[in-house]
Wavefront OBJ file of the C-alpha trace (Angstrom):
o trace
v 5.417 -73.982 -77.442
v 8.977 -74.710 -76.341
v 9.138 -71.372 -74.511
v 5.847 -72.088 -72.736
v 7.042 -75.562 -71.775
v 10.308 -74.190 -70.357
v 8.431 -71.632 -68.265
v 5.848 -74.179 -67.074
v 8.457 -76.719 -65.922
v 10.604 -74.050 -64.283
v 7.591 -72.555 -62.518
v 6.635 -75.930 -60.995
v 10.164 -76.461 -59.652
v 10.250 -72.823 -58.553
v 7.068 -73.151 -56.475
v 8.305 -76.171 -54.542
v 11.628 -74.504 -53.852
v 9.889 -71.298 -52.727
v 7.895 -73.276 -50.145
v 10.985 -75.050 -48.797
v 13.036 -71.837 -48.737
v 10.299 -69.922 -46.912
v 9.945 -72.659 -44.286
v 13.727 -72.813 -43.879
v 13.871 -69.061 -43.377
v 11.021 -69.295 -40.852
v 12.896 -72.043 -38.981
v 16.140 -70.057 -38.853
v 14.432 -66.845 -37.707
v 12.352 -68.804 -35.178
v 15.532 -70.230 -33.600
v 17.012 -66.745 -33.436
v 13.789 -65.285 -32.010
v 13.545 -67.903 -29.259
v 17.143 -67.213 -28.189
v 16.470 -63.470 -28.177
v 13.181 -64.060 -26.341
v 15.074 -65.994 -23.685
v 17.404 -63.033 -23.206
v 14.403 -60.681 -23.007
v 12.726 -62.931 -20.428
v 15.818 -62.982 -18.235
v 16.141 -59.206 -18.443
v 12.480 -58.578 -17.596
v 12.689 -60.899 -14.607
v 15.728 -59.040 -13.294
v 14.717 -55.463 -14.052
v 11.761 -55.651 -11.636
v 13.823 -57.104 -8.802
v 14.448 -54.916 -5.792
v 18.138 -54.729 -6.723
v 17.347 -52.762 -9.895
v 13.844 -51.325 -9.412
v 13.821 -49.611 -6.018
v 13.427 -45.953 -5.156
v 14.655 -44.825 -1.739
v 12.974 -41.935 0.104
v 15.092 -40.157 2.745
v 14.501 -36.985 4.808
v 11.019 -38.191 5.702
v 8.416 -35.609 6.703
v 5.915 -37.392 8.950
v 3.147 -35.021 7.844
v 3.483 -36.010 4.196
v 4.599 -39.636 3.908
v 4.418 -40.960 0.321
v 1.915 -43.792 0.321
v 2.096 -46.735 -2.063
v -1.563 -46.269 -3.009
v -1.127 -42.543 -3.724
v 1.749 -43.118 -6.135
v -0.048 -45.966 -7.902
v -3.284 -43.980 -8.253
v -1.701 -40.688 -9.323
v 1.067 -41.935 -11.611
v -0.236 -45.314 -12.755
v 2.783 -47.296 -11.573
v 2.611 -50.875 -10.330
v 4.416 -51.054 -6.997
v 5.143 -54.500 -5.589
v 5.989 -53.306 -2.106
v 6.749 -50.261 -0.015
v 8.869 -50.778 3.089
v 8.564 -48.121 5.810
v 11.658 -48.431 7.985
v 12.322 -47.243 11.531
v 15.597 -47.693 13.399
v 14.553 -48.301 17.016
v 18.001 -49.026 18.455
v 21.546 -49.737 17.319
v 21.285 -52.406 14.610
v 17.591 -52.948 15.368
v 14.849 -52.102 12.864
v 11.072 -52.230 12.584
v 9.615 -52.336 9.072
v 6.033 -51.625 8.028
v 5.388 -53.820 4.981
v 2.836 -52.636 2.416
v 2.091 -54.294 -0.928
v 1.580 -57.730 -2.448
v 5.236 -58.792 -2.495
v 6.196 -61.877 -0.526
v 9.246 -62.202 1.691
v 11.263 -63.826 -1.103
v 11.116 -60.607 -3.124
v 13.568 -59.097 -0.636
v 15.290 -61.912 1.252
v 15.328 -65.723 1.630
v 12.320 -67.062 3.543
v 13.278 -69.815 6.010
v 10.271 -71.022 7.978
v 6.666 -70.241 8.863
v 4.690 -67.911 6.638
v 4.260 -64.290 5.654
v 1.287 -61.983 6.251
v -2.142 -62.705 4.827
v -4.715 -60.191 3.586
v -6.746 -60.217 6.790
v -3.685 -59.425 8.889
v -2.907 -56.477 6.609
v -6.406 -55.045 6.589
v -7.221 -55.511 10.255
v -3.807 -54.441 11.557
v -3.385 -57.621 13.555
v -0.507 -58.023 15.989
v 1.665 -60.427 13.987
v 5.364 -60.142 13.253
v 7.859 -61.693 10.837
v 11.436 -61.646 12.114
v 15.057 -62.146 11.099
v 16.644 -65.529 11.778
v 19.044 -64.160 14.397
v 16.057 -63.084 16.536
v 14.372 -66.446 16.111
v 17.410 -68.351 17.426
v 17.265 -66.310 20.646
v 13.586 -67.093 21.318
v 14.121 -70.729 22.358
v 10.841 -71.782 20.773
v 8.803 -68.888 22.151
v 6.098 -67.649 19.744
v 5.297 -64.367 21.494
v 7.413 -61.243 20.984
v 7.129 -57.948 22.871
v 7.714 -54.715 20.974
v 7.186 -51.690 23.166
v 3.958 -52.249 25.091
v 2.494 -54.684 22.559
v 2.862 -58.445 22.297
v 2.998 -59.922 18.804
v 2.536 -63.437 17.437
v 5.620 -64.573 15.533
v 4.422 -66.174 12.258
v 7.693 -66.747 10.382
v 11.309 -65.787 9.893
v 13.874 -65.364 7.147
v 17.563 -64.792 6.502
v 17.493 -60.996 6.727
v 20.587 -58.816 6.915
v 21.103 -55.097 6.476
v 22.465 -55.557 2.967
v 19.073 -56.865 1.815
v 17.919 -53.259 2.050
v 21.017 -51.072 2.029
v 22.236 -52.415 -1.343
v 19.223 -50.695 -2.957
v 20.262 -47.286 -1.604
v 22.577 -45.073 -3.641
v 25.531 -43.482 -1.866
v 24.116 -40.040 -2.775
v 21.140 -40.580 -0.448
v 21.384 -38.541 2.796
v 19.782 -41.384 4.809
v 21.385 -42.367 8.126
v 19.433 -45.568 8.773
v 21.894 -48.040 7.217
v 25.653 -48.124 6.935
v 26.156 -48.845 3.228
v 29.688 -50.134 3.792
v 28.819 -53.147 5.980
v 26.651 -56.220 5.365
v 24.639 -55.797 8.566
v 24.620 -59.544 9.252
v 24.173 -58.832 12.974
v 21.199 -56.499 12.485
v 17.796 -57.476 13.893
v 14.585 -56.954 11.913
v 10.953 -56.970 12.989
v 8.520 -56.765 10.060
v 4.891 -55.765 10.645
v 1.886 -55.323 8.344
v 1.853 -51.647 7.423
v -1.469 -50.915 9.150
v -0.102 -52.486 12.335
v 3.063 -50.398 11.975
v 0.941 -47.227 11.713
v -1.274 -48.279 14.616
v 1.791 -48.743 16.813
v 2.914 -45.187 16.014
v 6.364 -45.800 14.541
v 8.057 -42.794 12.947
v 9.263 -43.621 9.441
v 12.888 -42.702 8.696
v 13.367 -44.360 5.316
v 11.091 -45.771 2.596
v 12.031 -48.321 -0.063
v 9.614 -48.896 -2.967
v 9.970 -51.660 -5.549
v 8.466 -50.857 -8.969
v 7.316 -53.465 -11.462
v 7.973 -53.534 -15.200
v 10.046 -50.376 -15.607
v 13.180 -50.020 -17.695
v 16.016 -47.941 -16.279
v 14.914 -44.921 -18.307
v 11.320 -45.321 -17.087
v 12.492 -45.688 -13.483
v 14.589 -42.519 -13.824
v 11.505 -40.711 -15.149
v 9.419 -42.006 -12.230
v 12.082 -40.812 -9.784
v 12.083 -37.341 -11.347
v 8.275 -37.052 -11.318
v 7.902 -38.251 -7.728
v 10.757 -36.017 -6.568
v 8.874 -32.982 -7.895
v 5.714 -34.019 -6.059
v 7.586 -34.676 -2.808
v 10.204 -31.955 -3.093
v 11.131 -32.098 0.592
v 12.426 -35.660 0.175
v 15.648 -36.987 -1.268
v 14.494 -39.634 -3.751
v 17.250 -41.811 -5.209
v 17.475 -44.701 -7.668
v 18.889 -48.150 -7.051
v 22.642 -47.930 -7.692
v 22.551 -50.953 -10.012
v 21.436 -50.298 -13.599
v 19.190 -52.841 -15.330
v 20.444 -51.616 -18.728
v 23.695 -53.444 -17.996
v 21.722 -56.661 -17.523
v 19.901 -55.994 -20.791
v 23.155 -55.605 -22.724
v 24.672 -58.683 -21.103
v 21.652 -60.912 -21.732
v 21.060 -59.641 -25.249
v 24.693 -60.133 -26.193
v 24.756 -63.745 -25.033
v 21.333 -64.586 -26.477
v 22.167 -62.878 -29.788
v 25.344 -64.966 -30.018
v 23.444 -68.210 -29.395
v 20.620 -67.120 -31.702
v 23.142 -66.256 -34.411
v 24.699 -69.721 -34.213
v 21.287 -71.418 -34.434
v 20.290 -69.192 -37.355
v 23.570 -69.966 -39.137
v 23.139 -73.731 -38.726
v 19.715 -73.647 -40.393
v 20.912 -71.068 -42.961
v 23.718 -73.348 -44.169
v 21.104 -75.847 -45.269
v 18.807 -73.177 -46.654
v 21.399 -71.475 -48.894
v 21.630 -74.570 -51.075
v 17.889 -74.338 -51.670
v 18.285 -70.673 -52.634
v 20.947 -71.616 -55.176
v 18.687 -74.332 -56.566
v 15.881 -71.803 -56.810
v 18.119 -69.358 -58.670
v 18.994 -72.146 -61.089
v 15.319 -72.872 -61.703
v 14.566 -69.154 -62.060
v 17.379 -68.751 -64.581
v 15.262 -70.260 -67.374
v 12.319 -68.007 -66.572
v 14.500 -64.914 -66.344
v 16.125 -65.579 -69.706
v 12.758 -66.017 -71.411
v 11.463 -62.747 -69.945
v 14.593 -60.922 -71.103
v 14.180 -62.390 -74.567
v 10.663 -60.969 -74.515
v 12.003 -57.462 -73.865
v 12.369 -57.147 -70.070
v 15.598 -55.297 -69.271
v 18.356 -57.020 -67.334
v 18.227 -54.433 -64.510
v 14.491 -54.900 -64.036
v 14.915 -58.650 -63.974
v 17.676 -58.325 -61.378
v 15.411 -56.131 -59.270
v 12.564 -58.653 -59.590
v 14.750 -61.588 -58.494
v 16.283 -59.733 -55.536
v 12.829 -58.447 -54.524
v 11.456 -61.976 -54.576
v 14.296 -63.196 -52.368
v 13.580 -60.352 -49.957
v 9.867 -61.227 -49.999
v 10.710 -64.829 -49.074
v 12.679 -63.604 -46.050
v 9.898 -61.203 -45.038
v 7.252 -63.935 -45.217
v 9.544 -66.386 -43.418
v 10.101 -63.831 -40.658
v 6.348 -63.273 -40.272
v 5.721 -67.031 -40.070
v 8.440 -67.345 -37.406
v 6.818 -64.616 -35.281
v 3.341 -66.173 -35.624
v 4.630 -69.610 -34.610
v 6.447 -68.111 -31.630
v 3.269 -66.343 -30.527
v 1.297 -69.586 -30.808
v 3.923 -71.426 -28.734
v 4.377 -68.593 -26.247
v 2.931 -70.477 -23.258
v 5.046 -73.549 -23.976
v 8.166 -71.434 -24.419
v 7.407 -69.675 -21.118
v 7.911 -72.993 -19.310
v 11.413 -73.040 -20.815
v 12.165 -69.490 -19.686
v 11.574 -67.837 -23.076
v 8.029 -66.563 -22.693
v 8.691 -63.034 -23.987
v 8.879 -62.078 -27.628
v 12.060 -60.418 -28.869
v 11.805 -56.731 -29.688
v 10.558 -55.828 -33.156
v 13.867 -54.230 -34.096
v 15.738 -57.400 -33.185
v 13.517 -59.518 -35.455
v 13.959 -57.052 -38.324
v 17.746 -57.051 -37.867
v 17.869 -60.869 -37.833
v 15.816 -61.077 -41.046
v 17.778 -58.326 -42.816
v 21.149 -59.778 -41.845
v 20.242 -63.246 -43.067
v 18.874 -61.702 -46.280
v 22.057 -59.688 -46.895
v 24.295 -62.664 -46.117
v 22.252 -64.743 -48.551
v 22.681 -62.114 -51.260
v 26.431 -61.973 -50.692
v 26.676 -65.751 -50.809
v 24.644 -65.801 -54.032
v 26.491 -63.101 -56.006
v 28.164 -65.671 -58.236
v 24.869 -67.413 -58.962
v 23.158 -64.093 -59.703
v 25.880 -63.001 -62.104
v 25.697 -66.309 -63.940
v 21.973 -65.900 -64.232
v 22.214 -62.709 -66.253
v 25.385 -63.398 -68.224
v 24.155 -66.602 -69.872
v 24.632 -66.966 -73.641
v 22.027 -69.660 -74.009
v 19.385 -69.456 -76.706
v 15.883 -70.779 -76.657
v 15.279 -73.451 -79.280
l 1 2 3 4 5 6 7 8 9 10 11 12 13 14 15 16 17 18 19 20 21 22 23 24 25 26 27 28 29 30 31 32 33 34 35 36 37 38 39 40 41 42 43 44 45 46 47 48 49 50 51 52 53 54 55 56 57 58 59 60 61 62 63 64 65 66 67 68 69 70 71 72 73 74 75 76 77 78 79 80 81 82 83 84 85 86 87 88 89 90 91 92 93 94 95 96 97 98 99 100 101 102 103 104 105 106 107 108 109 110 111 112 113 114 115 116 117 118 119 120 121 122 123 124 125 126 127 128 129 130 131 132 133 134 135 136 137 138 139 140 141 142 143 144 145 146 147 148 149 150 151 152 153 154 155 156 157 158 159 160 161 162 163 164 165 166 167 168 169 170 171 172 173 174 175 176 177 178 179 180 181 182 183 184 185 186 187 188 189 190 191 192 193 194 195 196 197 198 199 200 201 202 203 204 205 206 207 208 209 210 211 212 213 214 215 216 217 218 219 220 221 222 223 224 225 226 227 228 229 230 231 232 233 234 235 236 237 238 239 240 241 242 243 244 245 246 247 248 249 250 251 252 253 254 255 256 257 258 259 260 261 262 263 264 265 266 267 268 269 270 271 272 273 274 275 276 277 278 279 280 281 282 283 284 285 286 287 288 289 290 291 292 293 294 295 296 297 298 299 300 301 302 303 304 305 306 307 308 309 310 311 312 313 314 315 316 317 318 319 320 321 322 323 324 325 326 327 328 329 330 331 332 333 334 335 336 337 338 339 340 341 342 343 344 345 346 347 348 349 350 351 352 353 354 355 356 357 358 359 360 361 362 363 364 365 366 367 368
């Protein structure tokens, strides 16, 4: 009777503590996950920017120009924009713009608007220009390029570096000088169909890919290079993996601090739980269960609490994903990161509880 009463009372206390410990673990892992998710969100936003996700095509063969649609259809990539560039005079460029990107994907938009779908499809005579051209127009809205007059619809702060910084020094292209900013360069941007209609000869192509890691972009470059062997296809000189490391390091540090703050409160609950489990463990050992098996059972239960807490944290984060997206943390951390966070907190908890665990199995108490 006394043994049964001891177990019953200890089990009741144990259950309440298990609930609080599990929720505390979930809270600590959730804080860590949100911080890591913020780092992941920042990385994903950057890795698809033109600075990190552009392939440059030089040595253009006019009979076999790589089209945005061909590469998307044949390789399954999502391309935000393909810029077909012609140098018409010293420091003067005409660009055929294909894709759904807006001006702000490549340079700061200043006034007016960018192309609409109708202007793309029907090859209308509209042009978007660099700010230095606009200042010379004195309010004029018509621009002559060759024998064609175009309607100026908008302008932006466009310099050579907006494009040349995406070209690796190994590229044989001669369109841009990679060593100067090109702040005095003039740019006329046309819808791609208009560019083709006007008969411009493409000298350089820049394509911005969406959602690719550096390794995936390198693979895409290799595959496309094989298909267009006469071209020199090069990667953006800047590596998004460096951004990943930087963002993950800072977010892991912040996440670790948040996890530690919650953990400091949770460890006391773990110690209380071990104290409540001590009675149960002693009774089971008196009934013949070996000390090693009991140790394994207790450690396994602690691990199970962390596993369940980690799962709860992930579920809550998924449910709050849209809300977290408004705070810049809309992406989930990677599975390996969640596992590492849970395992580290579990191991730290075990280390902090060694004294309590030893006392649990070295007791000389008797059951009366």
